[in-house]
SEKOLPA-437246 format. One record per atom (N, C-alpha, C, O): residue in one letter; x, y, z. Coordinates in steps of 0.1 Angstrom, whole numbers, plus 5000, padded with zeros to 4 digits. Layout:
<rs>
aXYZ
...
</rs>
This chain:
<rs>
m500649905000
m500149985001
m501150104998
m502350095001
a500650254989
a501250334991
a501650455002
a500650435009
t502150515005
t502550595018
t502950725014
t503950725006
t502450845016
t502250975015
t503851005021
t504050965033
y504851085014
y505951155023
y505651195035
y506651195043
n504251245041
n503951275052
n504051155060
n504851165069
n503651105060
n503750945070
n505150875070
n505750815079
l505550895053
l507150815055
l507950895065
l508750845074
y507751045063
y508451115073
y507951075089
y508851035096
l506851095095
l506451025110
l506650905111
l506850895123
d506750805106
d507250675106
d508950665109
d509350585118
t509650745102
t511050745101
t511250835116
t512350815123
r510550905119
r510751005131
r510750915139
r511750885146
r509450865141
r509050765154
r510350635153
r510850605164
q510650575143
q511850525145
q513250535152
q513850465159
l513350675146
l514850745151
l514250755167
l514750705177
r512950835168
r512550875185
r513150755193
r513950775203
a512550605187
a512550505197
a514250445198
a514750375206
g514750495188
g516250425188
g517150515192
g518250515188
g516650625202
g517450725212
g517850895205
g518250995210
v517450865194
v517950985184
v517651125189
v516451145188
e518251225194
e518051325200
e517351405192
e516251445196
m517851475177
m517251535172
m516451465156
m516851485144
a515551395161
a514951275153
a514151385142
a514551395131
q513251445148
q512651525137
q513351605130
q512951605119
l514151665130
l515451715118
l515951585109
l515751575097
e516551505119
e517251385109
e516451335100
e516851325089
a515051285106
a513951245098
a513951305084
a514051235073
r513751465085
r512951535074
r514651525065
r514651525053
e515551525071
e516951505061
e517051355055
e517651345044
l516651265061
l516951125054
l515851115044
l516051025036
v514751175043
v513551165035
v513851255026
v513751215014
s514151365028
s514551465015
s515551385007
s515251334996
f516751365013
f517851305008
f517651174994
f518051154983
a516551075004
a516050974996
a515450974983
a515450894974
a514751124984
a513551134974
a514151244965
a513451284957
g515551304966
g516551374960
g515651544959
g515651624950
k514851564973
k514151694971
k514851784982
k515351744993
t514651914977
t515152004987
t514252034997
t513052004995
r514452095009
r513852105021
r512252185017
r511152165022
e512652265007
e511452335003
e510052244995
e508852254996
q511052154987
q510252064982
q509851944987
q508851884982
f510551894999
f510051815011
f508551865014
f507551795010
f508451975021
f507452045024
f506252055016
f505152045021
r506652095002
r505352114994
r504951994991
r503751974989
d505851884989
d505251754987
d504751614996
d504551494993
l504551685007
l504251605020
l502651535017
l502451435024
p502051565011
p500651495007
p500951434995
p499851394991
l501851404987
l502151304976
l502551184981
l502951174992
y502351084972
y502650974976
y504250934970
y504850974959
a504650874977
a506050814975
a506550714969
a505850614972
s507350694961
s507650564952
s508050474962
s508450514973
k508050324958
k508550224967
k509950224965
k510550164973
e510750294957
e512150284956
e512350414965
e513450414970
v511650504969
v512050604978
v511750554992
v512450595002
e511050474992
e510450395005
e511450295012
e511550275024
e512350245000
e513050135005
e514150195006
e515150135010
k514450335003
k515850425007
k515950455017
k517050445023
v514650535022
v514650565037
v514750465045
v515450475055
g514150365043
g514250225054
g515850205057
g516250195069
e516850195044
e517950145047
e518650255053
e519250235063
l518550385046
l519050505056
l519150495072
l520050485079
t517750495075
t517450455087
t517850365096
t518150385108
r517950245089
r518850155094
r520250205098
r520650205109
r520850255086
r522250275089
r522250385098
r523450405102
r521450475102
r521550565112
r521250485127
r522050475137
l520150435125
l519850355142
l521050265143
l521250225155
a522050215132
a523250175138
a524550245141
a525550185144
g524450365142
g525150485148
g525750595140
g526250695145
e525550555125
e526450645116
e525650795113
e524550805108
p526250885116
p525651035116
p525051045104
p525450995093
v523751155105
v523051175092
v523951235082
v523951215070
a524851335089
a525751425082
a526551335073
a526751365062
y526851245078
y527851145067
y526951065057
y527451025047
i525751065060
i524950975052
i524551045040
i524650995029
i524051155041
i523751225031
i524751325025
i524451395016
g526251325032
g527151395029
g527051545033
g528151605031
e526351605036
e526251745037
e525151795050
e524051745053
w525551915055
w525251965069
w525052105068
w525452175059
e524252155079
e524352315078
e524852365090
e524652315102
f525452485086
f526152565096
f526252695096
f526852765088
y525552745106
y525052895106
y524452975092
y524753085086
g523552865089
g522852875076
g523552875064
g523052935054
l524952815064
l525452785050
l525252635049
l525452565059
p524852575039
p525152455036
p526552385031
p527152435021
l526952295037
l528552245037
l528752095034
l528252005040
d529452095023
d529851915019
d530351865033
d531151935040
i529851745036
i530951685047
i531351525043
i530651445037
t532551515047
t532951375047
t533451345057
t533551435065
r533851185060
r534251165072
r535751185078
r536251145088
d536151265067
d537751305070
d537651445079
d538651515083
v536151485080
v535951625089
v535051605100
v534151525099
l535351675109
l533851665121
l532951745114
l533051845107
i531851665120
i530451735119
i530351865126
i530951875137
p529751965120
p529552115128
p528752085138
p527752015135
r528852135151
r527852125160
r527352245163
r528152335160
s526152275168
s525652405173
s526352475184
s526152595187
d527152405192
d528052455203
d529252545197
d529852625204
t529652515183
t530552585177
t530052725172
t530852805168
e528652735171
e528252865166
e528752995174
e528853105169
v528852955185
v529453035198
v530953115192
v531253235192
l531553005190
l533253035183
l532653115172
l533053235174
a531853105162
a531653155147
a531553335155
a532453415154
e530053365164
e529853455164
e530753555168
e530853665163
r531553505177
r532653585183
r533553635171
r533653755168
a534153515163
a534953535155
a534153665142
a534753755135
i533253655143
i532653765131
i532353885137
i532553985130
l531853905151
l532054025157
l533454085156
l533354195151
l534654065158
l535954085162
l536354105147
l537254195143
a535754035139
a536254085123
a535554195121
a536054295115
r534154195124
r533054315121
r534354445124
r535054525118
a534254425136
a534954535148
a536554585142
a537154675147
a536854515134
a538154515126
a538354615113
a539254685109
g537054605108
g536754665099
g537354675089
g538254595088
e537354755078
e537654725063
e539254645062
e540254685067
g539154495052
g540254435053
g541054365063
g542254345063
a539954335072
a540254255086
a540954095079
a540754035068
r541654075087
r542253915081
r541953805092
r542553795103
v541053715088
v540753615099
v541453485095
v541353455083
l542253405105
l542653265102
l541653175110
l541353205122
d541153065104
d540352955108
d541452845109
d541852775100
l541852835124
l542952725125
l542452565130
l541652525139
c543052495122
c542252355128
c540852385116
c539652375121
a540952405108
a539852425101
a538352315099
a537152345102
g538752195094
g538052115092
g537152115082
g537652095071
s535852125082
s534952155070
s535152295065
s535052325053
g535452385074
g535952525070
g534752615075
g534552725071
c533552535088
c532552625088
c532852735097
c532052825095
v533552755104
v533852855113
v534152985106
v533553085107
g535252945097
g535653075086
g534653125076
g534353245074
l534153005071
l532953045061
l532053155067
l531853265062
a531453095078
a530253185086
a530953335085
a530453435080
v532253315091
v533053435092
v532753535080
v532253645081
a533253485069
a533053555057
a531953595048
a531953705041
s530853495050
s529353515046
s529053655055
s528553755049
r529353665067
r528853755078
r529753895079
r529153995084
a530753905076
a531653995078
a532254015061
a533253965058
p531654075054
p531854085042
p533254175036
p533654165024
n533754245047
n534854305044
n536154285046
n537154355045
c535954135051
c537254075055
c537753925047
c537053845041
r538953935049
r539553815040
r539553705052
r539653735064
v539353595047
v539653445055
v540453365050
v540553375038
v541253255055
v542353195056
v541953045064
v541953035076
l541452925056
l541152835064
l542652735065
l543452735056
a542752685073
a544152615078
a544252505084
a544252515096
d544452355078
d544352255082
d545952175080
d546652205070
l546252085089
l547151995083
l546651855076
l547451765072
s545251845073
s544951715067
s544851745055
s544251855055
e545251695041
e544651725029
e543351675027
e542651755021
p542851575030
p541351525029
p540651675034
p540051745026
a540751705047
a540051805050
a540051945042
a539152025043
l540951965036
l541752065030
l540852075015
l540552185010
r540451945009
r539751924997
r538251975003
r537552064997
v537951915013
v536451945019
v536452075018
v535652125011
c537552195027
c537152335027
c537452375012
c536852475008
k538052325004
k537952454991
k536352364984
k535652434977
q535952264984
q534452234978
q533552344986
q532952414978
n533452384998
n532552465007
n533052615003
n532252705004
i533852625001
i534452774991
i533752774983
i532952864983
r533652694973
r532952704960
r531552674961
r530852714952
r531052604971
r529752604971
r528852724975
r527852774970
n529652774985
n529152894991
n529553024983
n529153134986
e530452994972
e530553124964
e531353254969
e531153364966
l532353174978
l533453244987
l534653264979
l535353344986
n535353234967
n536153224964
n537153344963
n538353324963
a536553464963
a537053574961
a537653634975
a538453724975
r537353574987
r537753614996
r538353515008
r538853555018
v538153425005
v538553285013
v539553155004
v539253094994
t540653155012
t541753095007
t541952955015
t541352945026
c542952845009
c543352755019
c544552735020
c545252755010
v545152675033
v546652685033
v546752535041
v545952525051
k547652425038
k547952395048
k549052415059
k550252445057
a548552405068
a549252425083
a549052335094
a547952275096
d550452315105
d550352225113
d550152325127
d551152395130
a549252325134
a548652385143
a549552335154
a549752435162
m550252235158
m551352205165
m552352285167
m552652305179
s553052355156
s554252405150
s554252555149
s553152615151
p555252625146
p555452765147
p554552795134
p554452685127
p553752925127
p553252955114
p554452965107
p555552995110
d553852935096
d555052965082
d554953105079
d553853165081
a555853155075
a555853355072
a554553375067
a554053475072
v553853285057
v552953345050
v551553365057
v550553425053
l551853305071
l550853295079
l550953435091
l551853425100
w550253545091
w550853665100
w550253795098
w549853815087
d550053855103
d549153995105
d547653955104
d546954005095
f547153865113
f545953855114
f544953905126
f545153885138
d543853985121
d543254015134
d542553955143
d542154005153
v542253825138
v541753745145
v542253585143
v542353535131
i542553505154
i542553355149
i541453245156
i541153245168
a541153185149
a539453135156
a539852995157
a540452965147
c539852905166
c540652785163
c539652705173
c539452755184
n539152565169
n538352475172
n539252385172
n539452355160
p540052325183
p541352195180
p540752095189
p539852115198
p541351985184
p541051855193
p541351895205
p542251975208
y540351825214
y540451865228
y539851765236
y539551805248
i539751665233
i539151545237
i540451445244
i541251375237
p540251455259
p541351365266
p541451225257
p540551165252
h542951195255
h542851035249
h542350935254
h541950845246
r542250905265
r541550825271
r539950825274
r539250725279
d539550945271
d537950945268
d537450915256
d536250905254
l538450875246
l537750875233
l537350755232
l536650715222
y537550665242
y536950495238
y535450515245
y534550445241
g535350615254
g533750565256
g533050705253
g532150745261
l533350795239
l532450845234
l531350795225
l531650685220
d530450845223
d529150755218
d529650725205
d530450795200
v529150605199
v529550515187
v529650605175
v530650595168
s528450715175
s528250795162
s529450915163
s529650995154
v530050905174
v531351005173
v532650915173
v533450955165
r532950815181
r533850725180
r533850625167
r535050605164
d533250585161
d533750485151
d533150555136
d532850485127
y532950675135
y532950745127
y533750865121
y534250875110
e533650965136
e534351115129
e535951065134
e536250975142
p536751145127
p538451125125
p538851165140
p538651275145
w539551075146
w540351065157
w541051185157
w540751275166
a542051205148
a542951295145
a542151455149
a542951535154
a540951485148
a540251605149
a539651585163
a538651655166
l539951495172
l539051485185
l540151475196
l539951525207
d541551405192
d542551365203
d543151525206
d543551605197
g543151555218
g543851655223
g544651585233
g544751645243
g545551465233
g546651425240
g546051395255
g544851385258
e546951385263
e546451285279
e545451385284
e544351345288
d545751505284
d544651565296
d543751695284
d543151785289
g543851675271
g542951735263
g543451845259
g542951875249
l544651935264
l545152075265
l546252085255
l546752195254
d546651975247
d548051965240
d547652115228
d548352215227
f546852105222
f546752195211
f546752345218
f547452425213
y545952375230
y545852485235
y547452555241
y547952655237
r547752465249
r549452515250
r550452515239
r551452575241
a550352455227
a551052465217
a550852625205
a551652695199
i549652625204
i548952725196
i549152865208
i549752965203
s548652875220
s548952975225
s550753045229
s551153155231
a551352915229
a552952975228
a553153015217
a554053105216
r552752965205
r553452985193
r552953075180
r553553125171
w551953065181
w550653145172
w550153285174
w549353345168
g550953335189
g550453465189
g551253555180
g550753675178
t552653515173
t553353615160
t552553615154
t552653705145
a551253515151
a550853535134
a549553655138
a548553665130
l549553725146
l548353825150
l549153975151
l550254005156
r548154045143
r548654185145
r548254235162
r547354175169
l549154365166
l549154415180
l547654435180
l547154485170
g546954405191
g545454405194
g544654315188
g543454315187
g545654225182
g544654095173
g544253995185
g544853985196
s542953915182
s542753815189
s542653705188
s542153675177
l542953595195
l543053435194
l541453415204
l541253465215
i540753335198
i539453255202
i539753105201
i540453045193
f539153055213
f539452895213
f537952865213
f537152935219
e537552745207
e536252645212
e537052575224
e538252545223
v536352535234
v536952445247
v536052305249
v535152295241
g536252245255
g535452145261
g534652155274
g535452215281
a533752125281
a533252135290
a534152105300
a534752005299
g534352205310
g535452235322
g536852245319
g537852215326
q536852295307
q538352325303
q538652475304
q539752515304
a537452545304
a537752715301
a538752765310
a539652845307
a538552715326
a540052795333
a540952765332
a541852845334
d541352605326
d542652595321
d543452665311
d544552705311
v542052665302
v542852735288
v543052895291
v543752955283
e542352965300
e542453085306
e543753095308
e544453155300
r544153025320
r545553005325
r547152995316
r548253045319
i546652925304
i547452875293
i547652975287
i548752985282
m546553095284
m546653195273
m547353315282
m548053405277
a547053295295
a547553415306
a549253375304
a549953465298
q549653285308
q550953245307
q552053275295
q553253305296
n551153265283
n551653325271
n551653455268
n552353485258
g550953545275
g551053665272
g549753725268
g549753845268
f548853665266
f547353685261
f546853755276
f547153715287
e546053875272
e545554005280
e544354035277
e544053995266
n543254095285
n542154075282
n541253945279
n540453925270
i541553855289
i540953725286
i539753725291
i539453765302
v538753665281
v537253685287
v536653505279
v537253445270
t535653475286
t535153355283
t533253355281
t532453415289
h532953295271
h531553295266
h530953155268
h531453055263
q529753155274
q528752995277
q528153025262
q527953125255
d527952875260
d527052845249
d525452825253
d524952865264
t524752785245
t523152805249
t522752715261
t521752745266
r523452625266
r523352505274
r524252565286
r524752485294
g524552715288
g525352745302
g526652655302
g527052615313
i527352625291
i529052575293
i529452705290
i528852795284
w530752695296
w531952795293
w532552695280
w532952575280
r532352805268
r532452755253
r533652815246
r534352755239
v533752925249
v534852975241
v535753105249
v535253195255
v536753075248
v537853135254
v538753275246
v539753235239
e538653385247
e539353455240
e540453545246
e540353555258
g541453615240
g542453675245
g543353795233
g543253785221
t544053855239
t544653965225
t545953985232
t546353975244
v546654015221
v548154035222
v548054195219
v547454255210
d548754245231
d548654425232
d549954475235
d550154595238
r551154355233
r552054415233
r553254325226
r554354375225
</rs>
């Protein structure tokens, strides 16, 4: 018996909820839209229409993959961040809403720096933070930097997808080493580094542990290796008065504040995310 897109969506949502998926409503919509080859607008428009048997079967297959732990973003190959559509592969972390706080701070600082502001997205992954900045601060130029060649390929795809080629470039860079000579004179360095303590990786949810790249998660023995290295070595890439801003894990803010202060950063402030977790730490180079 034929089923409508609406009933297919409702059944998928029910299965995902029963399987403990937190964002079952959003993910069910994405799976059905992907299986049917529809945009979000087409999905809502076509809810009363009947889905083909092929679409029903594909939705069933995709739902089984999701319930086995595979994240929706990897299943459909894209995700949205700060209103931007992004290509996503298993070579990069899936952008999360927590990271929007980092993007917001970088956008505000880039706007404040004025015409010609330069922003570096260090440990860029998919490029989500830097691209959000470029889209919302049109007078700035952005560099996306990552050590991973596959991640840089994803960055380049996302630059093209969002038509930001004129103001965004990519460069290979190791955040644990001092910056190359070409990476200097930035008003803002925004960084969402690996920050999970190594021992905690094995206890992560299966959707993270078994699918997302460990190199983008592993922050060393205590999770703070990248904060130490970047605070010690990357201040030279900032203009006088420039800001280094980090995303941090739950409970890490005080340690990162101390690390930044020990490395000469001033005016250190910390910002909460929507769940009240101290999520972003920033400081400036003033001398």
